[in-house]
C-alpha positions in Angstrom: -123.6 40.0 -75.5 -127.7 40.2 -74.2 -129.9 39.9 -77.6 -132.7 42.7 -77.9 -136.2 41.4 -78.4 -137.7 43.6 -80.8 -142.3 42.9 -80.7 -143.8 42.7 -83.7 -147.1 44.4 -84.3 -150.5 41.9 -84.7 -150.9 41.2 -87.9 -153.7 44.3 -88.5 -151.2 46.8 -87.1 -148.7 45.6 -90.2 -151.9 45.6 -92.5 -153.0 49.4 -91.3 -149.1 50.6 -92.0 -149.0 48.6 -95.1 -152.0 50.2 -96.3 -150.9 53.2 -95.3 -147.3 53.5 -96.8 -149.0 52.3 -100.3 -151.8 55.1 -99.7 -148.9 58.2 -99.5 -146.7 55.9 -102.3 -149.3 56.4 -104.6 -151.0 60.0 -103.1 -147.1 61.6 -103.6 -146.8 61.0 -107.5 -149.7 63.0 -108.2 -147.6 65.6 -109.1 -145.2 63.5 -111.0 -143.8 63.6 -115.0 -144.6 60.5 -116.7 -140.8 59.8 -115.9 -140.2 60.4 -112.6 -142.8 58.0 -111.8 -141.7 55.3 -114.2 -138.6 55.3 -112.8 -140.1 55.6 -108.7 -142.0 53.0 -109.1 -138.6 50.6 -111.2 -136.4 52.4 -107.2 -139.5 51.3 -104.9 -139.9 47.6 -106.3 -136.4 47.1 -106.7 -135.9 48.3 -103.4 -138.5 45.5 -101.5 -137.3 42.8 -104.1 -133.5 43.6 -103.3 -134.5 43.8 -99.2 -135.8 40.4 -99.5 -133.1 39.0 -101.4 -131.0 40.3 -99.5 -132.9 39.3 -96.4 -131.8 35.6 -97.0 -128.5 37.1 -98.0 -128.0 38.5 -94.7 -128.0 41.9 -95.6 -131.2 43.5 -96.2 -129.7 47.4 -96.5 -127.9 47.0 -99.4 -130.1 44.2 -101.1 -132.7 47.7 -100.6 -129.6 50.1 -101.7 -129.1 47.6 -105.4 -132.1 47.0 -105.7 -133.2 50.5 -105.4 -130.5 51.5 -107.9 -131.6 48.5 -110.2 -135.0 49.2 -110.5 -134.6 52.8 -110.9 -132.5 52.5 -114.6 -135.0 49.9 -115.2 -137.7 52.2 -114.7 -135.9 54.6 -117.0 -135.3 52.4 -119.3 -138.9 51.3 -119.5 -139.9 54.7 -119.8 -137.8 55.4 -122.5 -139.9 52.5 -124.6 -143.1 54.0 -123.9 -141.9 56.7 -124.8 -140.6 55.6 -128.4 -143.4 53.2 -128.8 -145.8 56.4 -128.3 -143.9 58.7 -130.8 -143.5 56.0 -133.3 -147.7 56.0 -132.9 -148.1 59.7 -133.8 -146.1 59.2 -136.7 -148.1 56.6 -137.8 -151.4 58.7 -137.1 -150.0 61.7 -139.0 -148.8 59.9 -142.0 -152.4 58.6 -142.3 -154.1 61.5 -141.7 -151.5 63.2 -144.1 -151.7 60.0 -146.7 -156.0 60.6 -146.5 -156.4 63.9 -147.3 -154.0 64.0 -150.3 -156.5 61.6 -151.3 
């Protein structure tokens, strides 16, 4: 069996590609809701971490897929927590305003 040699780019071209990818990822989130942004961010982070762990274990694709699913779930759960936190804050503000007007 013959091995293929896949040439890698220079560090400068890899940096450019990374910056372009990051810019596109961030600009793609502009029209999204907070829930969508947090879920996507979780999925992207999970996929990156999963790919790194999967590469060490021998299957980067499976690691990225599993990490992406776990990251998306984590991002969605975090979003629900932040919404609950904001709701409790708003109830506290409303109660404080109501108490202030009755005194």
